C-alpha positions as CSV (number, residue, x, y, z in Angstrom):
1,M,-122.5,11.6,-126.9
2,C,-121.3,11.1,-130.6
3,R,-118.1,12.3,-131.7
4,F,-116.2,12.2,-134.8
5,L,-112.6,13.7,-135.5
6,P,-112.0,13.4,-139.3
7,P,-108.2,13.0,-140.3
8,L,-106.3,16.4,-140.7
9,A,-105.4,15.4,-144.2
10,K,-109.1,15.7,-145.2
11,R,-109.6,18.9,-147.2
12,F,-111.5,21.6,-145.8
13,W,-114.1,21.6,-148.2
14,L,-115.2,18.2,-147.5
15,L,-116.3,19.2,-143.8
16,P,-119.8,20.2,-144.4
17,G,-120.6,16.9,-146.2
18,L,-119.0,15.1,-143.5
19,L,-120.6,17.0,-140.7
20,L,-124.4,16.6,-142.5
21,S,-123.5,12.8,-142.7
22,L,-122.7,12.6,-139.2
23,L,-125.8,14.5,-137.9
24,A,-127.7,11.9,-140.0
25,R,-126.1,8.8,-138.1
26,C,-126.4,10.5,-134.9
27,A,-130.2,11.0,-135.4
28,V,-130.8,7.2,-135.6
29,G,-128.5,6.5,-132.9
30,P,-124.8,5.7,-132.5
31,R,-123.1,3.2,-135.1
32,T,-122.4,-0.2,-133.5
33,V,-118.8,-1.0,-133.6
34,T,-117.6,-4.6,-134.2
35,P,-114.6,-4.9,-132.1
36,S,-111.8,-6.8,-133.7
37,P,-111.5,-10.2,-132.4
38,T,-109.2,-10.8,-129.6
39,P,-107.1,-13.7,-129.7
40,L,-108.3,-16.4,-127.0
41,V,-105.7,-17.8,-125.1
42,P,-106.6,-21.4,-124.8
43,A,-107.3,-23.0,-121.4
44,L,-105.1,-25.2,-119.8
45,P,-106.2,-28.9,-119.9
46,P,-106.9,-30.2,-116.4
47,Y,-104.7,-32.2,-114.3
48,R,-105.3,-36.2,-114.5
49,A,-104.3,-38.7,-112.3
50,T,-104.1,-42.5,-113.7
51,P,-102.5,-45.4,-112.7
52,Q,-99.8,-44.7,-115.1
53,G,-99.1,-41.2,-113.7
54,V,-100.1,-37.8,-113.9
55,F,-101.1,-36.0,-117.2
56,R,-102.0,-32.5,-118.2
57,G,-104.3,-33.3,-121.0
58,D,-102.3,-36.1,-123.0
59,E,-99.0,-34.7,-121.7
60,P,-97.2,-36.6,-119.0
61,V,-96.3,-34.5,-115.8
62,P,-93.1,-35.7,-114.5
63,L,-93.2,-35.2,-110.5
64,Y,-89.7,-35.9,-109.2
65,G,-90.2,-33.9,-105.9
66,I,-88.4,-32.5,-102.8
67,N,-90.4,-31.4,-99.7
68,W,-89.3,-27.7,-98.4
69,F,-90.8,-27.0,-95.1
70,G,-90.9,-23.8,-93.0
71,L,-94.2,-22.2,-94.0
72,E,-96.2,-24.7,-91.8
73,T,-94.2,-23.6,-88.7
74,A,-94.5,-20.4,-86.4
75,D,-91.8,-18.9,-88.7
76,R,-94.4,-18.9,-91.7
77,A,-91.6,-18.7,-94.3
78,P,-89.4,-21.2,-96.0
79,H,-86.4,-22.1,-93.7
80,G,-82.9,-21.5,-94.8
81,L,-83.5,-17.9,-95.9
82,W,-81.5,-17.0,-92.9
83,I,-78.2,-17.8,-94.6
84,G,-78.7,-15.1,-97.0
85,R,-80.0,-17.1,-100.1
86,T,-82.9,-16.1,-101.7
87,V,-86.1,-18.1,-102.4
88,T,-85.3,-18.0,-106.4
89,D,-81.7,-19.2,-105.5
90,F,-82.8,-22.2,-103.8
91,L,-85.4,-23.0,-106.6
92,A,-82.8,-22.7,-109.2
93,Q,-80.6,-25.0,-107.4
94,M,-83.4,-27.7,-107.0
95,R,-84.1,-27.3,-111.0
96,E,-80.4,-28.0,-111.4
97,L,-80.5,-30.9,-109.4
98,G,-83.2,-32.8,-111.3
99,F,-86.4,-31.9,-109.3
100,T,-89.4,-31.0,-111.3
101,A,-91.8,-30.3,-108.3
102,L,-91.9,-29.6,-104.7
103,R,-94.3,-30.1,-101.8
104,L,-95.0,-27.2,-99.7
105,P,-96.3,-27.8,-96.2
106,L,-98.6,-25.1,-94.9
107,S,-100.6,-23.9,-91.9
108,P,-103.8,-21.6,-91.8
109,Q,-101.7,-18.6,-91.0
110,V,-100.1,-18.4,-94.6
111,L,-103.6,-18.6,-96.1
112,T,-105.1,-15.3,-95.1
113,P,-103.3,-11.7,-94.5
114,G,-102.3,-10.7,-91.3
115,H,-99.4,-12.8,-90.1
116,S,-95.7,-11.6,-90.3
117,T,-92.7,-13.2,-91.4
118,P,-89.4,-13.1,-89.6
119,S,-86.6,-10.7,-90.1
120,W,-84.4,-13.2,-91.6
121,A,-86.8,-13.8,-94.3
122,R,-87.5,-10.0,-95.2
123,S,-83.8,-9.4,-95.3
124,V,-83.5,-11.4,-98.5
125,G,-86.6,-10.0,-100.1
126,Y,-89.4,-12.1,-98.7
127,P,-92.6,-10.3,-98.1
128,A,-93.4,-9.2,-94.7
129,D,-96.9,-10.7,-94.8
130,A,-97.0,-14.5,-94.8
131,H,-99.7,-15.0,-97.2
132,E,-98.2,-12.4,-99.7
133,G,-94.9,-14.4,-98.8
134,L,-96.7,-17.6,-100.1
135,R,-98.2,-15.9,-103.2
136,Y,-94.5,-14.6,-103.9
137,F,-93.1,-18.3,-103.4
138,L,-95.6,-19.8,-106.0
139,D,-94.8,-16.9,-108.3
140,E,-91.0,-17.6,-108.2
141,A,-91.8,-21.4,-108.2
142,Q,-93.8,-21.0,-111.6
143,K,-90.9,-18.8,-112.9
144,A,-88.4,-21.8,-112.2
145,G,-90.8,-24.2,-113.9
146,L,-91.5,-26.4,-110.8
147,Y,-94.9,-28.0,-110.1
148,V,-96.1,-27.2,-106.7
149,L,-98.2,-29.5,-104.3
150,L,-99.9,-27.4,-101.5
151,D,-99.9,-29.6,-98.4
152,F,-102.2,-28.7,-95.6
153,H,-99.6,-29.9,-93.2
154,T,-101.1,-28.8,-89.6
155,Y,-104.0,-26.7,-88.4
156,D,-101.6,-25.2,-85.6
157,P,-98.1,-24.0,-86.6
158,H,-96.9,-25.0,-83.2
159,L,-97.9,-28.5,-83.5
160,I,-95.1,-29.8,-85.6
161,G,-92.6,-32.8,-85.6
162,G,-93.8,-35.6,-83.3
163,K,-96.9,-33.3,-82.0
164,L,-98.5,-33.4,-85.6
165,P,-102.3,-33.7,-84.6
166,G,-103.2,-36.5,-87.0
167,R,-106.3,-35.1,-88.1
168,P,-107.4,-32.1,-90.1
169,F,-109.1,-30.0,-87.4
170,G,-109.5,-29.8,-83.7
171,D,-108.5,-27.5,-80.5
172,G,-111.0,-24.8,-81.8
173,Y,-110.3,-25.1,-85.4
174,T,-113.4,-26.5,-87.0
175,Q,-114.2,-28.6,-89.8
176,A,-115.8,-25.7,-91.5
177,D,-112.6,-23.8,-91.0
178,W,-110.6,-26.8,-92.7
179,L,-112.7,-26.9,-95.6
180,A,-112.8,-23.1,-96.0
181,D,-108.9,-23.3,-96.1
182,L,-108.8,-26.0,-98.6
183,R,-110.9,-23.7,-101.0
184,R,-108.5,-21.0,-100.3
185,M,-105.7,-23.3,-101.5
186,A,-107.7,-24.3,-104.2
187,E,-108.1,-20.4,-105.2
188,L,-104.3,-20.3,-105.2
189,S,-104.2,-23.0,-107.6
190,L,-106.4,-20.9,-110.3
191,E,-103.9,-18.1,-110.0
192,F,-100.8,-20.2,-110.1
193,P,-101.4,-23.1,-112.6
194,N,-98.0,-24.7,-111.8
195,V,-100.1,-25.7,-108.6
196,F,-101.0,-29.3,-109.5
197,G,-102.5,-30.5,-106.3
198,I,-104.0,-29.7,-102.8
199,D,-102.8,-32.5,-100.2
200,L,-106.0,-32.5,-97.8
201,C,-104.2,-33.5,-94.5
202,N,-100.7,-34.5,-93.9
203,E,-100.6,-38.1,-92.0
204,P,-104.0,-38.4,-90.5
205,H,-102.7,-41.0,-88.0
206,A,-105.4,-40.4,-85.4
207,L,-108.2,-41.5,-87.6
208,T,-109.3,-44.9,-88.9
209,W,-109.4,-45.3,-92.8
210,R,-113.1,-45.4,-92.7
211,Q,-113.1,-41.9,-91.0
212,W,-110.5,-40.5,-92.8
213,K,-112.2,-41.6,-96.4
214,G,-115.4,-39.8,-95.4
215,L,-113.7,-36.8,-94.5
216,A,-111.4,-36.9,-97.4
217,R,-114.5,-36.7,-100.0
218,E,-115.9,-33.7,-98.2
219,G,-112.2,-32.1,-98.6
220,A,-112.0,-33.2,-102.2
221,E,-115.5,-31.6,-102.8
222,A,-114.5,-28.5,-101.2
223,V,-111.4,-28.0,-103.6
224,L,-112.9,-29.1,-106.8
225,S,-115.9,-26.9,-106.3
226,V,-113.5,-24.2,-106.6
227,N,-110.9,-25.7,-109.3
228,P,-111.9,-29.0,-111.0
229,S,-108.9,-29.2,-112.9
230,V,-106.5,-29.5,-109.9
231,L,-105.8,-33.0,-108.1
232,V,-106.5,-34.0,-104.7
233,I,-103.7,-35.8,-102.8
234,V,-105.0,-38.3,-99.9
235,D,-102.3,-39.6,-97.7
236,G,-102.7,-42.9,-95.8
237,V,-103.5,-43.3,-92.0
238,G,-101.7,-44.7,-89.3
239,N,-102.0,-47.8,-86.9
240,A,-105.8,-47.1,-86.0
241,S,-106.9,-49.0,-88.7
242,S,-106.0,-52.8,-89.6
243,N,-102.2,-52.5,-90.9
244,G,-101.8,-55.9,-92.6
245,G,-99.9,-57.1,-89.6
246,W,-97.0,-54.9,-89.9
247,P,-97.1,-51.4,-88.0
248,A,-97.1,-48.6,-90.4
249,F,-95.8,-45.3,-90.3
250,W,-98.0,-42.3,-90.0
251,G,-99.2,-41.5,-93.4
252,E,-98.3,-45.0,-94.8
253,N,-101.5,-47.1,-94.2
254,M,-103.5,-48.0,-97.0
255,A,-104.1,-51.5,-96.2
256,D,-107.6,-51.2,-96.2
257,R,-108.7,-52.4,-99.9
258,D,-111.8,-50.1,-99.7
259,V,-109.7,-47.0,-100.6
260,E,-111.4,-45.3,-103.7
261,I,-112.8,-42.1,-102.4
262,A,-115.5,-41.9,-104.9
263,P,-115.8,-43.5,-108.4
264,E,-116.8,-40.3,-110.0
265,L,-113.3,-38.7,-108.9
266,S,-111.1,-41.4,-109.9
267,E,-109.1,-39.2,-112.2
268,R,-108.9,-36.2,-109.6
269,I,-107.4,-38.3,-106.7
270,L,-103.8,-39.2,-106.3
271,Y,-103.0,-41.1,-103.4
272,L,-99.6,-40.2,-101.9
273,P,-98.7,-42.4,-98.7
274,H,-95.3,-41.8,-96.6
275,A,-93.0,-44.4,-96.0
276,Y,-89.8,-44.2,-93.8
277,G,-87.0,-46.4,-92.4
278,P,-84.8,-46.7,-89.3
279,S,-83.7,-42.9,-89.2
280,V,-87.6,-42.2,-88.1
281,Y,-88.6,-44.9,-86.0
282,R,-87.2,-48.3,-85.1
283,Q,-89.9,-50.5,-86.4
284,P,-89.6,-54.3,-85.0
285,Y,-89.1,-55.6,-88.8
286,F,-85.9,-53.5,-89.3
287,D,-84.2,-55.8,-86.9
288,A,-85.4,-58.8,-88.6
289,P,-82.5,-61.6,-89.7
290,D,-83.8,-61.2,-93.4
291,F,-83.7,-57.2,-93.5
292,P,-84.3,-55.5,-96.0
293,S,-85.4,-58.5,-98.1
294,N,-88.5,-58.6,-95.7
295,M,-89.4,-55.2,-96.6
296,P,-91.2,-55.6,-100.2
297,A,-94.0,-57.7,-98.4
298,I,-94.5,-55.1,-95.8
299,W,-94.6,-52.1,-98.5
300,E,-97.0,-54.4,-100.5
301,A,-99.3,-54.8,-97.7
302,H,-99.4,-51.2,-96.6
303,F,-99.7,-49.3,-100.2
304,G,-97.8,-51.2,-103.0
305,W,-100.9,-53.5,-103.8
306,M,-102.5,-50.5,-105.3
307,A,-99.7,-49.8,-108.0
308,G,-101.3,-50.3,-111.4
309,K,-104.7,-50.0,-110.0
310,Y,-105.0,-46.5,-108.6
311,P,-102.9,-43.4,-109.1
312,L,-100.1,-43.8,-106.4
313,G,-97.0,-42.2,-105.5
314,I,-95.2,-41.2,-102.4
315,G,-95.7,-38.2,-100.7
316,E,-92.7,-38.3,-98.1
317,F,-89.8,-40.6,-97.8
318,G,-86.2,-40.1,-96.5
319,G,-83.6,-40.3,-93.7
320,W,-80.1,-39.7,-93.0
321,Y,-78.7,-42.3,-95.4
322,E,-76.4,-43.9,-93.0
323,G,-76.0,-47.3,-91.8
324,D,-79.1,-49.6,-92.1
325,D,-81.1,-46.5,-93.1
326,Q,-78.9,-46.5,-96.2
327,V,-79.9,-49.9,-96.8
328,W,-83.6,-49.4,-96.3
329,Q,-83.4,-46.5,-98.8
330,D,-81.7,-48.3,-101.2
331,A,-84.0,-51.3,-101.0
332,F,-87.1,-48.8,-101.1
333,A,-85.7,-47.4,-104.5
334,D,-85.6,-50.8,-105.9
335,Y,-89.0,-51.5,-104.8
336,L,-90.5,-48.2,-106.5
337,L,-88.7,-48.9,-109.7
338,A,-89.8,-52.3,-109.8
339,K,-93.4,-51.4,-109.1
340,G,-93.3,-48.7,-111.6
341,I,-94.1,-45.9,-109.1
342,R,-92.6,-42.7,-110.6
343,I,-94.3,-40.2,-108.5
344,W,-92.4,-39.1,-105.2
345,F,-91.5,-36.3,-102.9
346,Y,-88.3,-36.6,-100.8
347,W,-88.3,-35.4,-97.3
348,A,-86.4,-32.8,-97.3
349,L,-84.7,-30.1,-98.8
350,N,-84.1,-28.8,-95.2
351,P,-80.8,-30.1,-93.2
352,N,-82.9,-29.1,-90.1
353,S,-85.1,-32.1,-90.6
354,G,-84.0,-33.8,-87.1
355,D,-84.7,-37.2,-87.9
356,T,-83.9,-37.4,-91.6
357,G,-81.4,-34.5,-92.4
358,G,-81.7,-33.1,-95.9
359,I,-80.6,-33.1,-99.6
360,L,-78.5,-30.0,-98.5
361,L,-76.0,-30.3,-95.5
362,D,-75.7,-27.8,-92.8
363,D,-74.6,-25.3,-94.8
364,W,-77.7,-24.9,-96.7
365,K,-75.8,-25.1,-100.0
366,T,-73.6,-28.2,-100.2
367,V,-75.4,-31.2,-101.6
368,H,-75.6,-34.5,-100.2
369,E,-74.2,-36.6,-102.9
370,G,-75.0,-40.1,-101.6
371,K,-78.8,-38.9,-101.5
372,M,-78.7,-37.2,-104.8
373,A,-77.2,-40.3,-106.4
374,L,-80.2,-42.4,-104.9
375,L,-82.8,-40.0,-106.2
376,R,-81.2,-39.8,-109.7
377,R,-82.2,-43.5,-110.1
378,L,-85.8,-42.8,-109.5
379,M,-85.5,-40.0,-112.0
380,G,-84.5,-42.1,-114.7
381,G,-80.7,-41.5,-114.5
382,K,-78.0,-43.7,-113.5
383,E,-76.2,-44.0,-110.1
């Protein structure tokens, strides 16, 4: 249909001429209207992982991170909301403390709709559906200016703590399921560009490095097939592979020199081993006469040799920060600074972490000042 409505300001005596002109134009088809050019929003440059750090385009991305767990458990919601604080309130406190990023452990139950969240979460405005809750969380983190690392923590939310499966699939949850869930996580990174990375599997300690390396390549390809601009995070293994002569913590062992997942993915892979002290497990070298001066050689064998050669950070470290655990953490911070490792995620925000405690004390509000003094050093500040 061809329509034309002349402005009312036109004089009526012009109407016949206008109608004749209009009929002539309609007889040869409608006029092609060239739309006004719509300003294009430039696409954000991809994240890049380098031995010097993470960049977005040419801009460095500071990643001083904290782990906040809960979504990987049967609760399917961030822990601590039961005290009456909102996600927004917690995130604002993290930013105020100087954190720029958070690592968010997940299970498959929050990656698709249909699973509920507890009443204590809903009472402070958290969505009733766990998947909508995750999207709400990511939106709030984006508003707060926080980068997010999505961590595939466990395929079964009932397998947490010391029961972590140590592999990305099993017990009826298949490899195809895992790859599909990685793609779902990558889809979220398209919607929320503050999601800079996808952690393929938390602490695959049940696997050898060779086994994990092959699976990690498949996982990386699944993620990057959806979003080629996001980073893929690879943890270390445990003691199923050679550990350089010293027992390693779950996720710490990268002693195998053949670590490169694929040369063509060199700027897409960020290695984030985990390291812990006496709070978590009493390794024999913590009782050595020369502790903690013996530790740099052990860290070097497990993962430190990669610094300056591969994109490297620390995905988890932490503890109660008391006694020899405080000695360990102070020495570890010295080591990270000396090696130029500036990417890290502390475990954890949560005070209900049974073997480390949290940045927050049991009231979920008060800050552990000793731990924060340590982390401010790693943020580039002074003690």
